[in-house]
N, C-alpha and C positions, 0 to 999 in steps of 0.2 A: 504494500500500500504506500504509494509515493505521491505526494502532492507537489506538482511542479510550480515553482514560483520564480519567474524570470527577473531580470534586472536591466536597468539601462546602462549603456556604455556609450562612448564617443568614438565615432568613425571620422576619417578624414578623406575628403575627395582629392582627386589628383591635382586640383588647382589650389589645394591648401585649405579650403573651406571645411569647417568642422560641422558635423551634424550628429544628433543622438540616434541611438537605435536600441530597441528592446531585444534582449537575448534570452533564450530559454534552452537549457541543456536537458537531454534525455536521461532517464534513470540509469542507463548503462554508462553514462559519462561521455559517450561518443556515438556517432552515427552519421548518416548522410546529411548534407547541408540543405537547408530550405530557407529561401528568402520570402518573407511575407510582406506584401505591398498593400498599404492601407487605402481606404476610401477617402472621401472628401472631409471626413471628421478627424483625420490624423490618427496617431497611435494612441487611441483611447482605450477605455476599459474593455470594450468588446474585442478589439484587435489583440490586446494583451492576453485575454482569455483564450482566443483562438490560437495564439502562439503557444500558450501553456499546454493546450490540448495536443497540438502537433508535436511538441516536445515529448509529451507522454506517449505519443505514437512511436517515438524512437528517433526523432530528427533533432539536429542542432539548428535552432531557429533564430533568424535575425530579421527584425522588422525596422527598417530605416525610416527616418522622418523625411518624407518626400517634399515637405513644405519648408525645409530648413532655410532655403534661400529667400523665401518670401515672408515667412513669419515662423521663427523658431519655436520648437516645443509645443506644437499645436496638438491640443487634446480637447475636442468638442463633444458636447452631449448629443442626444438623438432627437431633440425637438426641432420644430420648423425653423426657429431663429438660428440655431446652430447649423442646420443643413444649409441655410442661406449663406451664412458666413463661410462655410466650407466651399460652397459653389463659387463664391467670390475669390477665394484663395486659388481654387482650381483654374479660374479664368486668368489669373496672374502667373500661373506656372508655365515655364518654358519647357515644352515637350522634349526638345533635343537635350537640354540640360538635365532634365529628369532622367532620361535614358542613360546619359553619361554617369550621373550620380548612382544609378542602379548598377551600372557596370562596376563602379568603384566599390559599392557595397558587396557585390558578388566576389570581387577580388579579396576583400577583407574576410568574407566568409570562408573562402577557399584556404586562406592562410591559418585559420583557427586550428589549433592542434587537435581539437575534439572532432573535427570533420573528417569522415572517411572519403572515399574517392569521388562520389557523385553529388551533384547539386541540382536542385529544382527551384521553381518559383511558383508561388500561389498569390493571386491578387484579387481584390474585390473592388468594384466600382472604378474609381480613378486608377487604383492599382491593378485592376483587371485589364484595363486597356494597356497599361504599361507592360504588364506581363506578356501580352501578345507581342508587343514590340521587342521585348527582350528575347522571346523565343525565336524571332527572325534574325536577331543581330548578334547575340552573344552565345558562347559555347556552354549551354546547359543541357541537362539530360531530360527534363520534363517541365511542362508549364500547365497551370490550371488558371482559368480566368472566370470569375463569377460576376455576373451583372456588369459587364465592362462598359465604361464610358468611352467616348471617342472612337467607337468601333468603326464608324464610317471611314475614318482615316487609317484604320488598321487592316483594311481588306487585303492589301498587298502583303502585309506581314503574315496574315492568316495563310495565304497561298505559299509563302516562302519560309514557313516555320522550320527551323533546323532540328527540332526535337518533337516528340509526341506532345500534342496540345489538346486540352479539353476546355471547351467554352460552354458555360452554363448561362442561359438567358431565361428571364421570365416572359411568359406569353404576353403579359399585359405591361411589360416594361416600355415606357414611352421613349427610352433612349435606344431601344433596339426594336423598332417597329417591324412588322412582317416583311415589308419589302427589303429591309436591311438584312433580316435573317435569311431571306432567300439568296441574297448576294453572298453572305457568308457560306451558305451551303455550296454554292457554285464554286467559290474560291477553294473550299476544302477538298474539292475533287482533285486538285493538284497536289494535295498534301495527305498522303495515305495515313499518316500518324495522327491526323487531327479528327476530333469528334465534337459535334455540336449537340447539346441537350437543351430542350425547351420545356419549361415546367408550366403545365396548364394552370391558368388562373393566378399565377404568381406575377407580382410587379417588381419594380426596381428595388434593390436592397432586400430581397426576400430572404437572404441568408444572414442578415445582420440582426442579431438578437435584440438590440436596443431600439430598432426602428419600428415604426407603426406597420410597415409592410412585411414584417417578419412572418414567414410561412414555414412553420416547423417541419412538416412532412417534406416539403420541397428542399429545405435547407439540409435536412439529414440525408436525403437522397443525393444531393449535389456533393456533400461532404464524402459520402461513401464512394461515389464515382471518382472524385478527385483522388481519394486515398488509394483506390484500386490502381489508378495510373501511377501514383508515386511508388506504391509497393512493387509494381511490375518493373519500373525503370530504375528506381533508386534503391529499393529495399527499405528497411531491413525486412527479412523474412522471419515469420514466426509459425510454429507448428500449432495452429489453432485447434486442430482436432485433438492433439495430445493434451493441450491445456484444458480443453473442455472435459476430456476423460478424467483428468486429475481432479477437477472440480467435482465431477460426479462421484468419484471414489470417496472423497471426503464427505459428500452428502449422504451416500447410501451404504458404503462399506465401513469405513473407519468412524463415520459420524463425528468427525473432529472439527469442532467449531473454529478453533484458532487457525488450523491449517486451511479450512474452507475460506475464511475471510482473507487470508494472504493471497488467494488466487484472484482477488478482486481489486479494482481501483479504489482510490480514496473516497469516491462518492458514487457508489454503484446503486442500481435499483433492480428489483425483481417485481414483475407484474404477472400474477396468475390470472389470466383474463377472465375465465368463467366465474371466479369467486371473489375477484378484486383483493386477493391476499398477496402478501409480499412485503415490500417496504422500500423506502428511498433513503439513501445515506447509510453510512457504516453503523451508526447507533441503532437505527430502527431495524436494519437488516440483521444485525447481530441478535437483537431480541427475538426477531421472527424466527431465525434459524434455531436458536437455543430452546425456545419455549413452544414453538408451533410447527417445526418442520423436522429437524434432525432426528428427534426421538418420537415423532408422531407417526412414522411409517411402520406398518406391520412387519414382523420378522421375515415373512416370506415375500416381501416386496421384490419384484424383479423387473428389469427393463430388457425388452427384446428388440434389438436394432432392426430397422427396416431400411432406412436410407440415410445418408448424410451428405450434405452439400457444403463445401468449404469455400468461402469467398475471401476477399481481401481483408475484411474486418469483421466477418461474422460466420457462424456455423448454423446451418438449418438442419436440425436433427428430427427424424421421423422414427417413432418407435411405439411399441405396445407396452403399456404400463399394467402390470399384474400385481394383485394383492388380495389377501383375505381380510375383510373388514373386522379385525379383532380389537382395534383401538380407535379412539376418536382421532380423526385426521383433520386438524384445524384448518390446514391450508386448502384441502380439497372438499371436505364435508364438514364445515364449521357447524357446531351445535348438534351434530347427528351422532347419537349413541351407537356403539358397535353393533352390527347386525349379524356378524359371523359369516356373511356371504362372500363368495369369491367374485372378483371383478377383473375383466380384461377390457382396456379402453385404449384406442389409438391416441397418441399425443404428438404434438409438434412443439419443439423448442427452438426459438429464434434467439441466438445468443450473440451479442455484439461485444467485440473486444476493443480495447484501446491499448495499443502496443501488445505486450504479452500478459495483460491483465483483463479479466472479465469486467465489462462495463455494465451491461444490463441483459436481462432475460425476459422474453415474452413467451409465456407458456400457454398453449391452447389445448383443450380437449373437449369432447362432447359430454357435457354434464348430464344431458338427458339420458344418454346410454348408461352412465354410472348409476343414476337414480332408478332406471328401469331394472338393472341387475340387482340392486339392493332391495327391490320391492317397494320403493318409496314413490314411484311414479307409475300409474296405470297406463300402459301404452295403448290400450284399446281406443280406437278413434283418433289417435294422434299419429302424425308422420314422424315417428321416432323408432330407433332400433335399440336392441340391447347388445349382448355379446357378439351378435352377428357382425357388427361394425368391425371389430377386431379380427374376427375370423376371415371376413372377406378381404381385409387388407393383406392377409397372408396368402389367401387362395382366391385369386381374382375370378376363378371359374365358378364360384358359388353363385347362386341365382341373383340377378339384378332386378330392380324395379318391383320388388315384392310389396312395397308399401303403396304403390300406385293403384288407385281404384280402377283406372282405365289404362290398359297397356296393350295396344293392338299386337305388338310383337309377342308378348307372353301368351295372349289368347291364341294366336296362330300356332305358336310353339306347342301349346297344350291341346291343340285340336278343337278349340272353341270357335263357335260361329260368329260371335260378336257380343255386344252388350257389355255390362260392367263385370269385371273380374272380382271375385270375392277376396276381400282383404284377409290375409292369413292371421 
């Protein structure tokens, strides 16, 4: 459990001008370098938090002050007046000079002893536009641009990107209207390593947490896609499948609270979707695991793997969860006294990691199937199944559509002439 807290340092441009930069180091102490370019609000709290998260992912992060030549130490809030001030600063910014300063910041990043071989750039808004320019001009290994400004003058840069490039745009972003997005798509045809992602219903600054336009689902998707690019091109690589297995071992085999918590980030969360159980943060989760999960599972609890998909920052695990209901299971069946009945239910766990630590879990299962098997839900007249759900997951040849009152295929298969099929 490591909380990344970066600090400011001073960098010097090639012409002698000094500017500050926020620096974050990964838990391992070294890793690939990542330049983070801010939006029109400067290196503010949102940018610093983003840097800390990326450092936790394993990167040596540097966020230079792009406004140093027009107004040093800019750090604006997220209200309309601050955005207006930031836009005025952006208008005074010399684009060529900003690209030169970014080049100098990249050079300083490369010289840091903590940086391993490869370097990438991530930019938002103003920084998103500059990131595209950097990708076309400077020797870096990957670039991600989120809600870029000045995209209309970066079209040639899109076509001539020297490294893999991801551009993320909001469908409703006034700075990237549909006609401009079409131009970007056309230019990307000449750049096989470039990808454009458009987020439905999202506006400008959809990935900036302090802004009114913040769209959490779109922001999380853009983050994961950018991270996938960085992992593929820069590293570092983590065995997420093995890390998840270790977490499961502490949950169901050793039932070791301390070991379990060490597999997680400093501020994790667990969301058991059907029952709204789990917790947010170390303190709440520690209490949940100790009093409502680790020792609440019956002795014969077993997990039968079905499939596992491993991505850049998450594992999607499909399995059958088996148990005999011999004790009260607060997390799955809160307030339900033991029934002594046996249950098999399909589950899906979507597990997100930050670096080599578990960040959050979203756990899904069919609660109706569980309640039917325990005799707590009368299935008659309801479109729900019991243990059949788990059994058909293992054997897909078992009958389909048995809950449908009208199924022409089943009627034909069974030799019926028509009309309603009898619900079993």
